[in-house]
C-alpha positions in Angstrom: 0.0 0.0 0.0 2.9 2.4 0.8 4.1 1.9 -2.8 0.6 2.8 -4.2 0.6 6.0 -2.2 4.1 6.9 -3.3 3.1 6.3 -6.9 0.5 9.0 -6.5 3.1 11.4 -4.9 1.6 10.9 -1.4 4.1 10.2 1.3 2.2 8.0 3.8 3.8 9.5 6.9 2.1 10.5 10.1 -1.4 9.2 10.3 -2.1 8.4 6.7 -2.1 4.6 7.1 -4.1 4.8 10.4 -6.7 6.9 8.6 -6.7 4.5 5.6 -7.2 1.6 8.0 -10.1 3.4 9.7 -11.8 3.9 6.3 -11.2 0.2 5.5 -12.8 -0.9 8.8 -15.8 1.4 8.2 -16.2 0.2 4.6 -16.1 -3.5 5.5 -18.5 -3.0 8.4 -21.0 -1.1 6.2 -20.8 -3.8 3.6 -21.4 -6.5 6.2 -24.2 -4.5 7.8 -25.7 -3.8 4.3 -26.2 -0.2 5.3 -24.5 3.1 6.0 -26.6 3.8 9.1 -24.0 4.9 11.7 -25.5 2.9 14.6 -25.7 -0.3 12.6 -22.2 0.2 11.2 -20.8 0.8 14.7 -22.5 -2.4 15.9 -20.9 -4.3 13.1 -17.5 -2.7 13.8 -17.6 -3.8 17.5 -18.5 -7.4 16.6 -16.0 -8.0 13.8 -12.3 -8.5 13.1 -11.2 -6.4 10.1 -8.4 -6.7 7.6 -6.6 -3.4 7.1 -3.4 -2.0 5.8 -2.1 -2.2 9.4 -3.1 -5.8 9.8 -6.2 -7.3 11.5 -8.1 -4.9 13.8 -10.8 -5.8 16.3 -12.4 -4.0 19.3 -13.2 -5.0 22.9 -16.6 -4.5 24.6 -15.7 -0.9 25.4 -14.9 -0.1 21.7 -11.1 0.1 22.2 -8.8 -1.7 19.8 -7.6 -5.0 21.1 -4.0 -4.6 20.0 -2.3 -1.3 20.9 0.4 -0.3 18.4 0.1 3.4 18.7 3.1 5.5 17.9 3.5 9.3 18.6 5.1 11.5 16.1 6.5 15.0 16.3 6.7 17.6 13.5 10.3 19.0 13.3 12.1 20.7 10.5 9.4 20.2 8.0 8.8 16.4 8.6 7.5 13.9 11.0 9.7 11.8 13.2 8.8 9.1 15.7 8.8 10.3 19.3 11.3 8.3 21.2 10.9 7.6 25.0 12.3 10.4 27.0 12.5 12.8 24.0 
């Protein structure tokens, strides 16, 4: 997927892939629910396991993702860099 973004002159830095994954989850859940009704799509999202550009994503009973792989970035000198512990 990164190569596809770069082919369109989009550098998938920062939250691009996370956003893309969120759209993938929503689209799959809407397809499964056979509607775009937000409540029904949300119900489907919480019940399923979704294939995304970041790998499989699923949610617990509270609606939190079950595998935490969050990374923080800082914007410095015109580009993002991963925030390292203690930085």
